[in-house]
C-alpha positions as CSV (number, residue, x, y, z in Angstrom):
1,M,0.0,0.0,0.0
2,A,2.8,2.4,0.9
3,L,4.4,1.8,-2.5
4,R,1.2,2.6,-4.3
5,I,0.8,5.8,-2.4
6,E,4.4,6.8,-3.4
7,Q,3.6,5.9,-7.0
8,R,0.5,8.1,-7.0
9,Q,2.4,11.0,-5.5
10,H,5.2,10.6,-8.0
11,I,2.7,10.6,-10.9
12,S,0.9,13.6,-9.5
13,N,4.2,15.6,-9.4
14,L,5.1,14.7,-12.9
15,I,1.6,15.6,-14.2
16,R,1.9,19.0,-12.6
17,L,5.4,19.3,-14.2
18,S,3.9,18.5,-17.6
19,E,1.3,21.2,-17.0
20,G,4.0,23.8,-16.3
21,H,3.6,23.9,-12.5
22,D,6.6,24.3,-10.1
23,I,7.0,21.0,-8.3
24,G,10.2,22.0,-6.4
25,L,12.7,20.6,-8.8
26,G,15.4,22.3,-6.7
27,T,15.4,19.2,-4.5
28,Y,16.5,17.1,-7.5
29,R,19.9,17.1,-9.3
30,E,20.1,19.1,-12.5
31,V,20.8,16.1,-14.6
32,I,17.5,14.5,-13.4
33,H,15.7,17.8,-13.9
34,R,16.8,18.0,-17.5
35,S,15.8,14.4,-18.2
36,W,12.3,14.9,-16.8
37,Q,11.9,17.9,-19.0
38,R,12.9,15.8,-22.0
39,C,10.5,13.1,-21.1
40,V,7.6,15.5,-20.8
41,G,8.5,18.0,-23.6
42,E,10.5,16.1,-26.3
43,Y,9.4,12.4,-25.8
44,Q,5.7,13.3,-24.9
45,L,5.7,10.6,-22.2
46,D,2.5,10.5,-20.1
47,P,3.4,10.2,-16.4
48,G,-0.1,9.1,-15.7
49,C,0.2,6.0,-17.9
50,P,3.3,4.1,-16.9
51,R,4.5,1.9,-19.7
52,P,4.8,-1.8,-19.4
53,V,8.3,-3.3,-19.6
54,R,9.3,-3.9,-23.2
55,V,11.4,-7.1,-23.8
56,L,12.6,-7.9,-27.3
57,T,12.0,-11.3,-29.0
58,Q,14.9,-13.7,-29.4
59,Q,15.4,-12.8,-33.1
60,A,15.2,-9.0,-32.4
61,L,17.7,-9.5,-29.5
62,R,20.2,-11.3,-31.8
63,D,19.9,-8.4,-34.3
64,H,21.1,-6.1,-31.5
65,Q,23.8,-8.4,-30.2
66,E,25.4,-9.1,-33.6
67,P,26.8,-5.6,-34.3
68,I,28.7,-5.6,-30.9
69,D,29.5,-9.3,-30.8
70,E,33.3,-8.5,-30.6
71,L,32.7,-6.3,-27.6
72,L,30.6,-8.9,-25.9
73,H,33.4,-11.4,-26.4
74,V,36.0,-9.1,-25.0
75,A,33.8,-7.8,-22.1
76,R,32.8,-11.3,-20.9
77,A,35.6,-11.6,-18.3
78,G,35.0,-8.1,-16.9
79,V,31.3,-8.6,-16.7
80,D,31.7,-11.9,-14.9
81,Q,34.2,-10.4,-12.5
82,L,32.0,-7.4,-11.7
83,Y,28.9,-9.5,-11.2
84,G,30.8,-11.8,-8.8
85,Q,31.4,-8.7,-6.6
86,I,27.8,-7.4,-6.5
87,A,25.7,-10.6,-6.7
88,Q,25.6,-11.1,-2.9
89,L,24.4,-7.5,-2.5
90,G,21.2,-8.1,-4.4
91,Y,22.3,-6.4,-7.7
92,V,21.9,-7.6,-11.2
93,L,24.1,-6.6,-14.2
94,L,23.0,-5.3,-17.6
95,L,25.1,-4.5,-20.6
96,T,23.2,-2.6,-23.2
97,D,23.9,-1.6,-26.8
98,P,23.9,2.1,-27.9
99,R,20.1,2.0,-28.3
100,G,19.6,0.9,-24.7
101,I,18.7,-2.7,-25.4
102,T,20.0,-5.2,-22.8
103,V,22.2,-7.5,-24.9
104,D,24.0,-9.2,-21.9
105,Y,22.7,-10.0,-18.4
106,R,23.9,-11.4,-15.2
107,G,21.4,-12.2,-12.5
108,Q,18.5,-14.4,-11.5
109,Y,15.7,-15.0,-14.0
110,D,12.6,-14.5,-11.7
111,Q,9.3,-12.8,-12.2
112,A,10.0,-9.7,-10.0
113,L,13.2,-8.8,-12.0
114,R,11.4,-9.4,-15.3
115,Q,8.5,-7.1,-14.2
116,A,11.0,-4.4,-13.3
117,G,12.7,-4.7,-16.7
118,L,15.9,-6.1,-15.2
119,Y,16.0,-8.8,-17.9
120,L,17.8,-9.8,-21.1
121,G,16.3,-8.0,-24.1
122,S,14.7,-5.2,-22.1
123,D,14.6,-1.7,-23.5
124,W,16.0,1.1,-21.3
125,N,16.1,3.8,-23.9
126,E,15.1,7.2,-22.3
127,R,12.6,7.7,-25.1
128,Y,10.6,4.6,-24.0
129,A,11.5,4.0,-20.3
130,G,11.9,7.7,-19.3
131,T,14.6,8.9,-16.9
132,C,16.8,5.9,-15.9
133,A,20.5,5.3,-15.5
134,V,21.0,3.6,-18.8
135,G,18.8,5.9,-20.9
136,T,20.1,9.1,-19.3
137,C,23.7,7.8,-19.5
138,L,23.2,7.2,-23.3
139,H,21.9,10.8,-23.7
140,D,24.5,12.6,-21.6
141,G,27.4,10.3,-22.3
142,Q,28.3,10.3,-18.6
143,A,28.1,7.9,-15.7
144,I,25.1,8.3,-13.5
145,T,23.1,6.8,-10.6
146,C,19.3,7.1,-10.9
147,H,18.0,6.4,-7.4
148,H,14.4,5.6,-6.5
149,D,12.0,8.5,-7.3
150,E,14.6,10.1,-9.7
151,H,13.2,7.6,-12.2
152,F,10.5,9.1,-14.4
153,D,8.3,6.0,-14.7
154,A,6.4,5.4,-11.4
155,T,6.8,1.6,-11.7
156,H,10.6,2.1,-11.4
157,I,10.8,4.3,-8.2
158,S,11.8,1.3,-6.0
159,L,14.9,0.7,-8.2
160,T,18.4,2.0,-7.8
161,C,20.4,1.9,-11.1
162,T,24.0,2.9,-11.8
163,A,25.4,3.1,-15.3
164,A,28.6,4.1,-17.1
165,P,29.3,4.5,-20.8
166,I,31.6,2.3,-22.8
167,T,33.1,4.1,-25.8
168,D,35.0,2.9,-28.8
169,P,38.6,4.2,-29.6
170,Q,37.1,7.1,-31.5
171,G,35.0,8.2,-28.5
172,Q,31.7,7.0,-29.9
173,M,29.2,5.3,-27.5
174,M,29.5,1.6,-27.9
175,A,27.6,0.2,-24.9
176,V,26.4,1.0,-21.4
177,L,27.3,-1.0,-18.3
178,D,24.7,-1.0,-15.6
179,I,24.1,-2.5,-12.1
180,S,20.6,-2.4,-10.6
181,A,18.8,-3.6,-7.5
182,L,15.1,-3.9,-6.6
183,Q,15.8,-2.8,-3.0
184,S,18.3,-0.4,-1.5
185,P,18.6,2.2,1.3
186,R,16.7,5.4,0.8
187,S,19.9,7.6,0.8
188,Q,21.4,8.1,-2.7
189,D,24.8,8.3,-0.9
190,S,24.5,4.5,-0.4
191,Q,25.3,4.1,-4.2
192,T,28.6,6.1,-4.2
193,F,30.7,2.9,-4.2
194,A,28.5,1.4,-6.9
195,L,29.2,4.4,-9.2
196,A,32.9,4.1,-8.6
197,L,32.8,0.3,-9.3
198,V,30.8,0.6,-12.5
199,N,33.1,3.4,-13.7
200,L,36.1,1.3,-13.0
201,Y,34.9,-1.8,-14.9
202,S,33.6,0.2,-17.9
203,R,37.1,1.7,-18.3
204,M,38.6,-1.8,-18.0
205,I,36.3,-3.2,-20.7
206,E,37.1,-0.2,-22.9
207,D,40.8,-0.8,-22.5
208,A,40.4,-4.5,-23.1
209,Y,38.5,-3.8,-26.3
210,F,41.2,-1.3,-27.4
211,L,44.0,-3.7,-26.9
212,H,42.1,-6.4,-28.8
213,R,41.1,-4.0,-31.6
214,Y,44.7,-2.8,-32.1
215,R,46.5,-6.0,-31.2
216,N,48.5,-5.8,-34.5
217,C,49.7,-2.3,-33.8
218,L,52.3,-0.7,-31.6
219,I,50.6,0.5,-28.4
220,L,52.0,3.0,-25.9
221,R,50.6,2.4,-22.4
222,F,51.2,5.3,-19.9
223,D,50.3,6.3,-16.4
224,T,51.5,8.8,-13.8
225,T,52.6,5.9,-11.5
226,R,55.5,3.7,-12.5
227,E,54.4,0.7,-10.4
228,L,51.0,0.4,-12.1
229,V,51.8,1.2,-15.8
230,H,52.3,-2.4,-16.8
231,F,49.1,-3.7,-15.3
232,N,46.7,-0.8,-15.1
233,G,48.2,1.9,-17.2
234,R,45.3,4.4,-17.8
235,G,46.4,5.8,-21.1
236,L,46.6,3.8,-24.4
237,I,47.8,5.1,-27.8
238,A,48.1,2.9,-30.9
239,M,50.7,4.2,-33.4
240,E,52.6,3.4,-36.5
241,E,56.4,2.6,-36.3
242,D,57.1,6.2,-37.4
243,G,55.1,7.5,-34.4
244,R,51.9,8.5,-36.2
245,I,48.9,8.1,-33.9
246,I,46.2,5.7,-35.1
247,A,43.8,5.7,-32.1
248,A,43.7,6.3,-28.4
249,N,41.5,5.3,-25.4
250,G,39.7,7.8,-23.2
251,N,42.8,9.0,-21.3
252,G,44.8,9.0,-24.5
253,R,42.2,11.1,-26.2
254,A,42.2,13.5,-23.2
255,L,46.0,13.9,-23.6
256,I,45.6,14.6,-27.3
257,E,42.9,17.2,-26.6
258,K,45.1,19.0,-24.1
259,H,47.9,19.0,-26.7
260,L,45.7,20.4,-29.4
261,L,44.3,23.1,-27.1
262,R,47.9,24.3,-26.7
263,W,49.1,23.7,-30.2
264,P,46.2,23.5,-32.6
265,S,46.7,21.6,-35.8
266,W,47.4,23.7,-38.9
267,S,45.0,21.5,-41.0
268,D,42.5,18.8,-40.4
269,D,44.5,16.2,-42.2
270,S,47.7,16.7,-40.3
271,S,48.5,13.5,-38.5
272,L,49.7,13.9,-34.9
273,K,52.7,11.9,-33.7
274,A,53.4,10.4,-30.3
275,T,56.7,12.4,-30.2
276,Q,54.6,15.6,-30.2
277,L,52.7,14.5,-27.1
278,F,55.8,13.3,-25.2
279,D,59.2,15.0,-25.0
280,A,60.9,12.1,-26.8
281,E,62.3,11.0,-30.1
282,I,60.9,8.0,-31.9
283,G,64.0,6.0,-31.1
284,D,63.3,6.7,-27.4
285,L,59.8,5.3,-27.7
286,L,60.6,2.3,-29.8
287,S,63.6,1.2,-27.6
288,I,61.6,1.2,-24.3
289,L,61.7,-2.6,-24.2
290,T,65.5,-2.8,-24.4
291,S,66.6,0.5,-22.7
292,R,65.6,-0.4,-19.1
293,E,65.2,-3.6,-17.1
294,D,61.6,-2.9,-16.1
295,Q,60.7,-1.9,-19.7
296,I,59.4,1.5,-18.5
297,R,60.6,5.0,-19.3
298,A,59.6,8.3,-17.9
299,F,58.8,11.1,-20.3
300,R,57.6,14.7,-19.9
301,V,54.2,15.5,-21.3
302,R,54.6,18.6,-23.5
303,A,51.0,19.8,-22.9
304,N,51.2,20.1,-19.1
305,E,54.8,19.4,-18.1
306,I,53.8,16.5,-15.9
307,T,55.8,13.2,-15.9
308,C,54.3,10.1,-17.4
309,F,55.7,6.5,-17.2
310,V,55.4,4.7,-20.6
311,T,55.8,1.1,-21.7
312,L,55.4,-0.4,-25.1
313,V,53.1,-3.2,-26.2
314,E,54.4,-5.0,-29.3
315,P,52.2,-6.2,-32.1
316,R,51.1,-9.8,-31.6
317,G,52.9,-12.4,-33.7
318,R,55.9,-10.1,-34.6
319,Q,58.7,-8.3,-32.9
320,L,60.3,-5.0,-33.8
321,A,63.8,-5.1,-35.1
322,L,64.9,-3.2,-32.0
323,H,68.5,-4.0,-32.5
324,K,68.5,-1.9,-35.6
325,L,67.2,1.2,-33.8
326,K,69.8,3.9,-33.6
327,A,70.2,5.3,-30.1
328,S,69.0,8.8,-29.7
329,S,72.4,9.8,-28.3
330,D,75.9,8.2,-27.9
331,P,76.8,7.2,-24.4
332,V,78.8,9.7,-22.4
333,P,79.7,8.0,-19.1
334,A,80.6,11.1,-17.1
335,L,77.2,12.6,-17.8
336,D,75.1,9.4,-18.1
337,R,75.8,8.3,-14.5
338,L,74.3,11.5,-13.1
339,A,70.7,10.3,-13.7
340,S,68.7,7.3,-14.5
341,D,65.2,7.9,-16.0
342,D,64.2,11.4,-15.0
343,P,62.8,13.6,-17.8
344,M,64.0,16.9,-16.4
345,M,67.5,15.5,-15.9
346,R,67.4,13.8,-19.3
347,R,66.7,17.2,-20.9
348,V,69.7,18.8,-18.9
349,L,72.0,16.0,-19.9
350,K,70.9,16.1,-23.5
351,L,71.9,19.8,-23.7
352,S,75.0,19.0,-21.7
353,R,76.2,16.5,-24.4
354,R,75.9,19.2,-27.0
355,L,77.8,21.8,-24.9
356,R,80.6,19.6,-23.5
357,N,83.0,20.3,-26.4
358,E,82.1,23.9,-26.8
359,D,83.7,26.9,-25.1
360,V,80.4,28.7,-24.6
361,S,80.0,29.9,-21.0
362,V,77.4,27.8,-19.0
363,L,75.3,28.9,-16.0
364,I,74.1,26.1,-13.8
365,T,71.1,26.9,-11.6
366,G,69.2,24.9,-9.0
367,E,68.6,24.7,-5.3
368,T,71.4,24.3,-2.9
369,G,72.7,20.7,-2.8
370,T,71.4,19.6,-6.2
371,G,74.8,18.8,-7.6
372,K,75.8,21.9,-9.6
373,E,79.5,21.3,-9.1
374,V,79.2,17.6,-10.0
375,L,77.5,18.6,-13.3
376,A,80.2,21.2,-14.0
377,R,82.9,18.6,-13.4
378,A,81.1,16.1,-15.7
379,L,81.0,18.7,-18.4
380,H,84.7,19.2,-18.1
381,D,85.6,15.5,-17.8
382,S,83.5,14.6,-20.9
383,G,84.7,17.5,-23.1
384,K,87.8,18.4,-25.1
385,R,89.4,20.1,-22.1
386,A,89.3,16.9,-20.0
387,N,93.1,16.8,-19.9
388,G,93.3,20.4,-18.6
389,P,92.8,21.5,-15.0
390,F,89.4,21.9,-13.4
391,V,89.6,24.8,-10.9
392,A,86.6,25.3,-8.6
393,V,86.1,28.5,-6.7
394,N,83.3,29.1,-4.2
395,C,82.6,32.8,-4.4
396,A,80.7,32.7,-1.1
397,A,83.3,30.9,0.9
398,I,86.4,33.2,0.2
399,P,86.5,36.4,2.3
400,E,85.8,39.5,0.2
401,S,89.2,40.9,1.1
402,L,91.0,37.9,-0.4
403,I,88.8,36.9,-3.3
404,E,90.5,39.4,-5.7
405,S,94.0,38.2,-5.0
406,E,92.8,34.6,-5.0
407,L,91.2,34.9,-8.5
408,F,93.7,37.2,-10.2
409,G,96.9,36.5,-8.4
410,Y,99.6,39.0,-7.5
411,L,103.3,39.8,-8.1
412,P,105.9,39.8,-5.4
413,G,105.5,42.8,-3.1
414,A,102.1,43.7,-4.5
415,F,100.7,44.0,-0.9
416,T,101.7,43.5,2.7
417,G,101.2,40.0,3.9
418,G,101.3,38.4,0.5
419,Q,103.7,35.5,-0.4
420,R,107.2,36.6,-1.1
421,K,107.3,35.0,-4.5
422,G,103.8,36.2,-5.4
423,M,101.0,33.8,-6.5
424,R,99.3,32.7,-9.7
425,G,95.6,33.3,-9.4
426,L,93.0,30.7,-9.8
427,I,92.1,32.1,-13.2
428,Q,95.6,31.5,-14.5
429,Q,95.7,28.1,-12.8
430,A,92.7,27.1,-15.0
431,H,94.6,27.9,-18.2
432,G,93.9,25.2,-20.8
433,G,90.9,23.9,-18.7
434,T,87.8,24.9,-16.9
435,L,87.2,27.6,-14.3
436,F,84.1,26.8,-12.2
437,L,82.7,29.8,-10.2
438,D,80.2,28.5,-7.7
439,E,77.7,30.9,-6.0
440,I,78.5,33.5,-8.6
441,G,75.6,35.6,-7.2
442,D,77.7,36.3,-4.1
443,M,80.6,37.9,-6.0
444,P,81.3,41.5,-5.0
445,L,80.4,44.1,-7.5
446,S,83.9,45.5,-7.7
447,L,85.2,42.1,-8.9
448,Q,82.3,41.6,-11.4
449,T,83.8,44.4,-13.5
450,R,87.2,42.8,-13.6
451,L,85.7,39.4,-14.3
452,L,83.8,40.9,-17.2
453,R,87.1,42.1,-18.7
454,V,88.6,38.6,-18.3
455,L,85.7,37.1,-20.3
456,A,85.8,39.8,-22.9
457,E,89.5,40.0,-23.5
458,R,90.6,36.5,-22.4
459,E,93.4,38.0,-20.3
460,V,94.0,38.5,-16.6
461,M,95.8,41.3,-14.8
462,P,97.5,40.1,-11.6
463,L,97.7,42.6,-8.7
464,G,100.9,44.7,-9.1
465,A,101.4,43.8,-12.8
466,D,101.7,46.2,-15.7
467,T,100.8,43.9,-18.5
468,P,98.0,41.4,-18.8
469,V,98.5,37.6,-19.1
470,K,96.6,35.7,-21.8
471,V,94.4,32.8,-20.5
472,D,92.6,30.0,-22.3
473,I,89.7,29.0,-20.1
474,R,86.2,27.9,-20.3
475,V,84.0,29.5,-17.6
476,I,81.2,27.6,-15.9
477,T,79.2,29.3,-13.1
478,A,76.5,28.2,-10.7
479,T,74.1,29.8,-8.3
480,H,71.0,28.9,-6.2
481,R,69.9,32.5,-6.2
482,D,67.4,34.3,-8.4
483,M,69.7,36.3,-10.8
484,S,67.0,38.5,-12.2
485,K,66.3,39.8,-8.6
486,L,70.0,40.4,-8.0
487,I,70.2,42.4,-11.3
488,S,67.1,44.4,-10.6
489,S,68.3,45.3,-7.1
490,G,71.7,46.4,-8.5
491,H,73.7,43.6,-6.8
492,F,74.8,42.0,-10.1
493,R,75.8,43.4,-13.4
494,E,73.4,42.7,-16.2
495,D,76.2,42.7,-18.9
496,L,78.2,40.2,-16.9
497,Y,75.1,38.0,-16.5
498,Y,74.7,37.7,-20.2
499,R,78.4,36.9,-20.6
500,L,78.1,34.1,-18.2
501,N,74.7,32.8,-19.4
502,G,75.7,31.6,-22.8
503,A,73.7,28.5,-22.0
504,Q,71.7,27.7,-18.9
505,L,71.3,24.3,-17.3
506,K,68.6,24.1,-14.6
507,L,69.0,21.2,-12.2
508,P,65.7,19.9,-10.6
509,A,65.3,19.5,-6.9
510,L,65.7,15.9,-5.6
511,R,62.0,15.8,-4.5
512,E,61.0,16.6,-8.1
513,R,63.0,13.7,-9.7
514,V,61.4,10.4,-10.5
515,D,64.7,8.6,-10.4
516,R,65.2,9.2,-6.6
517,H,65.7,5.5,-6.0
518,Y,68.7,5.6,-8.4
519,V,70.2,8.7,-6.8
520,I,69.7,7.3,-3.2
521,R,71.3,3.9,-4.2
522,G,74.1,5.6,-6.0
523,V,75.0,7.9,-3.0
524,Y,74.7,4.9,-0.6
525,N,76.9,2.7,-2.7
526,A,79.5,5.4,-3.0
527,L,79.6,5.8,0.8
528,L,79.9,2.1,1.3
529,E,82.9,2.0,-1.0
530,E,84.5,4.9,0.8
531,R,84.0,3.2,4.2
532,D,84.8,-0.3,2.9
533,Q,81.5,-1.5,4.5
534,N,78.8,-3.9,3.4
535,I,75.6,-2.9,5.1
536,H,72.2,-3.6,3.6
537,L,69.7,-0.7,3.2
538,R,66.4,-2.2,4.4
539,A,63.1,-1.6,2.5
540,D,61.5,0.5,5.3
541,A,64.5,2.9,5.3
542,M,64.4,3.2,1.5
543,S,60.7,3.9,1.6
544,A,61.3,6.7,4.1
545,L,64.1,8.1,2.0
546,L,61.9,8.1,-1.1
547,S,59.0,9.9,0.5
548,Y,61.0,12.6,2.3
549,D,61.0,16.0,0.5
550,W,64.8,16.7,0.9
551,P,65.0,20.5,1.3
552,G,68.8,20.1,1.3
553,N,68.7,17.8,-1.8
554,I,71.6,15.4,-2.5
555,R,73.9,17.1,0.0
556,Q,71.4,16.4,2.7
557,L,70.8,12.9,1.5
558,K,74.5,12.2,1.7
559,N,74.6,13.5,5.3
560,A,71.6,11.5,6.3
561,L,73.1,8.2,4.9
562,S,76.5,9.0,6.5
563,F,74.7,9.4,9.8
564,A,72.9,6.1,9.4
565,L,76.1,4.3,8.5
566,A,77.9,5.8,11.5
567,T,75.3,5.0,14.1
568,A,73.8,1.6,12.8
569,E,74.6,-1.3,15.1
570,G,73.5,-4.3,13.0
571,E,74.2,-5.4,9.5
572,E,71.4,-3.4,7.9
573,I,70.1,0.2,7.9
574,T,66.6,0.4,9.2
575,L,64.1,3.2,9.4
576,H,65.1,3.9,13.0
577,D,68.7,4.4,12.0
578,L,67.9,7.5,9.9
579,P,67.9,11.0,11.2
580,E,64.5,11.8,12.9
581,E,63.4,14.2,10.3
582,C,63.6,11.4,7.7
583,Q,61.6,8.9,9.7
584,C,58.2,10.5,9.2
585,N,56.6,12.1,6.2
586,R,56.2,15.8,6.7
587,L,52.8,17.3,5.8
588,P,53.2,19.6,2.8
589,V,52.8,23.2,3.5
590,T,49.9,23.5,1.0
591,L,48.0,20.9,2.9
592,A,49.0,22.1,6.4
593,T,47.7,25.6,5.7
594,R,44.3,24.2,4.9
595,A,43.8,22.6,8.3
596,S,41.3,24.4,10.4
597,T,42.2,26.0,13.8
598,S,40.1,23.4,15.7
599,T,41.9,20.6,13.9
600,A,45.3,22.0,14.6
601,L,44.4,22.5,18.3
602,F,43.1,19.0,18.6
603,A,46.2,17.6,16.9
604,S,48.4,19.7,19.2
605,T,46.6,18.5,22.4
606,M,46.8,14.9,21.2
607,G,50.4,15.3,20.4
608,Q,51.2,16.6,23.9
609,A,49.3,13.8,25.5
610,K,51.1,11.2,23.3
611,A,54.5,12.7,24.1
612,Q,53.8,12.5,27.8
613,T,52.7,8.8,27.4
614,D,55.8,8.1,25.3
615,G,58.0,9.6,28.0
616,R,56.5,7.6,30.8
617,D,56.7,4.4,28.8
618,L,60.4,5.0,27.9
619,L,61.2,5.8,31.6
620,E,59.6,2.5,32.7
621,L,61.6,0.6,30.1
622,L,64.8,2.2,31.2
623,Q,64.2,1.6,34.9
624,R,63.3,-2.1,34.3
625,S,66.5,-2.4,32.2
626,A,68.6,-0.7,34.9
627,W,69.2,2.1,32.5
628,N,70.9,-0.2,30.0
629,V,70.3,1.8,26.7
630,S,71.5,-1.0,24.5
631,H,69.0,-3.4,26.0
632,V,66.1,-0.9,25.6
633,A,67.1,-0.2,22.0
634,R,67.0,-4.0,21.2
635,Q,63.6,-4.2,22.8
636,L,62.2,-1.4,20.7
637,G,64.0,-2.4,17.5
638,V,65.8,1.0,17.2
639,S,69.4,2.2,17.4
640,R,71.0,3.5,20.6
641,P,71.3,7.1,19.2
642,T,67.6,7.1,18.7
643,I,67.1,6.1,22.4
644,Y,69.5,8.9,23.5
645,R,67.6,11.4,21.3
646,R,64.3,10.4,22.9
647,M,65.8,10.6,26.4
648,R,66.9,14.2,25.7
649,R,63.5,15.0,24.3
650,H,61.7,13.8,27.4
651,G,64.4,15.1,29.8
652,L,65.3,11.6,31.1
653,V,68.8,11.5,32.7
654,P,70.4,8.3,34.0
655,P,70.9,8.3,37.9
656,N,74.7,8.2,37.6
657,Q,74.7,11.4,35.5
658,R,72.4,13.5,37.7
659,Q,74.0,16.3,39.6
660,V,73.9,15.9,43.4
661,T,72.5,19.0,45.1
């Protein structure tokens, strides 16, 4: 009886809507509002005369199944898997064709489901069935849940239905995946997970169909996460061996659209290439399977500058002649070892290869600790001046009163306190090689003028000398400071800046690099070699190092690993052997600033309470262990320095170290 009353009220509301009355549509979602308006105005459906369920005959059903037979074959595994997850919750599964006819069905075959239209061969087109998940999804091309009285037809208001579109590689509607139930909670929020689940499986079916359809083509598979790209890479692009794009799945098409918004095609028939989407040459893409052990490479996306991880799916039944592919660049060991598979570093090193044999001045920029001097030395070691000297000068470390004499040198007796025989300056010492001026932004203005002359004339005037000395040097400079601000504030000469900035190499911060694992492992192995040690770096420690944001970059990383090696007691480095700042992930500032005052106060109060509890627990352990720090460290699975740090934090002092008053 209650259901019939709800049906009558629903019909009454829709009749009033058809007559132009306001029925308070503000309580309904806009997508439902628009569909109801279509049902009344465009389709001329009579809400007072609910339509009986329409189920096609077997022959008519086969006529609808045949055009998408290939999709039905590919989708079968996904449909079975999804139904296995929802069957116990009372749902049935429908797969419809682009006209809304149910061409595949998973569920019981009972009278109640058939009367509700949840049946093989049923018609869920919006023009016949009114507002419903399948029909409205077909019209709008978007996933939707149609819950209870959001349905137009009064006989459907007990149903909950969730549907998502399945499109072909050209983006055209191919099918709709739907799960429905006769009974469900009143709240529409109860279907949130259903919507996510149907969306997930519709994308999986789309991708399976794409891989089947283009199984004889090269396919690039990409994702923003390296670990998932092989198994669940969201983007798929089919291409020819010259890189021309044939087709793409939904995520691939979205990437193409972003690219075309930024760089519109000159003509409609211009064929886009994968090398236009990714910052890569065709050899880089075709050699993915042989260039790295995991058969994945990272590339920068040109349209939005993000990093994507890409793998290559070869055509079935044939392999590319990968051994014939010419490498995009010849190996340069001194440069190649500076990075593994980071797009930003790859760009830096690509330009470095071109500059290594040139005498053009290079300015290296980047945060402190990013390895600017290491790159400068690699440029020197890999170039034509490798047999000459490499002279490094830190302009911020030499006192201003001495930097002039250090750089330019002086003759005997040039000034009081100088060496009796005089001294060749660092610029002269770099003759035939490379002069590296680190922290060039800290060079005094008075010396900037003299350095400008050296660069312009290629000669140096030692203090006390009457004639200049010719020098053959290449100058590489580096800074972590914003040179444009220094110039605008008058602290750096603009003409000198343009002399030094013949080419600029910008090093990324360690937190921005996708090859952090390679960098960490490289620094760690170098430290082991220096110390002649063989200590394993455990997975929990590596995870913490990978997730830390490294404000001090590689320099800080080296210090952290040196600390761990110096204080570790066992044969492996664990999380607890790392400096404390590396043991927990710090909340990014952008997220921290969003926290409300009440949340911050709550966290602070809880933190204080936890600290007090931790202090008491540690004190009890120490007292039970007779203040044997090693014993407590073994009990807690941490290092002794960690226990000492915690003792200092909580103000715990062993009895034998307390002052007697």
